[in-house]
N, C-alpha and C positions, 0 to 999 in steps of 0.2 A: 024806512030803511036808512042805516047810517051812511053819512057821506064817507068816501074813501079819503077825503081831504082832512078829516077830522085828526086833530092832533091827539096823539096817546099821551095823556098826563102822567108825569112821573110821581108815583105814589111812595111817599117815604114810609118804610116798614121797620125803621130803627137802625138800619145799616147804611154803610156808604153815604153818610151826610153830605161830605164835600161834594160828591158826583151829584147827588140830589140838588144840592144848593146850587150848584152850577147850571143845571139843566132847568131849574126854576127860573133862575135870574135871566137865561137867555129867552125863556118863555115870556116873561114880564118884559123883556126889551123888545121882543117881537111885536108885543100889544103896545108898545110906547108909555109903558108905566113903571118901569125899572127904578126910576128916580125916587119914588116915594118909600122905596125901600132902602136905596142906597145913600141918598142924601140926607143932611140933617137940616133943621129949620124950615121943614115944609109948613105953608101956611095953609091949615086946613080949613080956614075961613072962606079961602077961595074956592068957589064952587067947582072949577075944573080940578083942582088939586084934591077935593073931597071925592069927586066922582073916580079919579084915577086910584085913590086909596081904597075905595068900596071895590073896584075891580081887582086890585091887587090881592086884597084880603080874600075875596072869592077864589081867586086861582090858588093861593096857598092853601086854603082849606079844603079845596078839591085834590091837592097834592100831597095831603098828610092823611095816613091810614088813621082809622078809629082809635086805634091804642095810644096814639100820640097826639090827638087834639086836645087833651087835658092841658097841655103845656100852653096852647094859644088861645083857649077860649076866653081868658080875662083881659087880653090884649086890646087895646083900644084903636090902634094903627097897624097897618101892614108891616112897617118898621119894626114895631114892638113884637109882632108874631115870629118875625125873622129873627130877631135878637133872643127871644125867648127859646126858641129851637136852638140856636148856636151856643148859648150858655149851657144847655144840656148835653149837646152832641158833638160840639166841637171840642177835641181834646186840647186843652191847654196848660194842664197841671204839670208838675214836676215829674211825677209818676208816669204819665203819658209820654212825655219827652223822653224819658228812660226806656220805657217800654217801646217806643217807636224805634230808637236807636238800636236797642238789643235785637228787635225783630229785623231791623235792617242788616245788621251786622251778621245776623245768623241765617240770612236769606242765602239759599244755595240753589244752584240750577239743577232741575232734575231731569234726567234723561228721557222720562216720559212725557215733558211738556215741550213745547216748542220755544226757541229763542225769544220769538215775540211775545209768549205768555210770561216768560221769566221778566223781560224787560217792562212790560205793564206792571207787573208786581213791584218792581224796583222803582218805576217812575211814580207809582202810587204811594209807596212808602215815603219818597222823598217828598213829594207833594204835601203829605199829611205832617211829616216832621216840620217842613217850611211853615205850613198853616199853625201848628202847635207853638212854633218858636215865634211866629209873627215876624220872621225874617227869612231872606233867601239864604240858601246855602251856596258857597263859591263852585265854581266847576270843579276846581281841585278837591273840594270835599266829596263832591258827587263821584269824581273819578276813583278816589280812594275807598269810597264805599263799594263801587262797582268794580272788585277785584276780578281779575281773570284766573285766580288761583283755584277756583271752583269749576273751571272749564279745562280739565286736563288735557284733553284732545285739541283744544285750539290755543292754548298757553303760548307754546313755542311758536306758532305761525303768528300770532299777535305780537309777540315780542320781536320777532324779525321783520314784521311790517313796520313795527314802531321804530326800530333801529334803522331800517332801510331809509325812512324819511328824516333822519338826522342828517344834515349835509356833511358833516365832519367824518362821519364813519359810514354813510350811505353807499358810498363808491365800492365798499369791500363785497357789497352783496349785490352788486349790479348784474353778474353773470349767473346768479343763481335761479334756477327754473323752480316756482312755488306751485306748479300745477300739479306735480306729482305727489 
């Protein structure tokens, strides 16, 4: 009988590489072997490092679906396995950047989804774009991308709340009841 404490390994199926990578890195960190994937200059002559690398390779192989094993079979180290998968699945081309920007700009809130679902999509696109650019977006850029014009019912309330928090003119709205 399987133990209920056994971790469910995240199997990569070709989608959501950044989420899979994050989960595997956390799993490797939990096992105390993450550094063989993230650090350069590991001395594999050292028996302890070699054992860590073997364990990390085992974890990675167990977390990759059969269709994607071809990308890592020739890798000698766990780091090479991760780099091979990253080269294939991390979007870094100009086309990818343009595609992600277009997807982000066309993202609209659907009444059938919750705000939480919408913002998870937004955050995921921002993270993918930042990974693609190898650079963080400024908070101003994020705010500009996360427009309120596709929320017609909350646009006015949001603007009033924003304006209310500006000290120079906030006093004008001090007596307004926002609850109705």
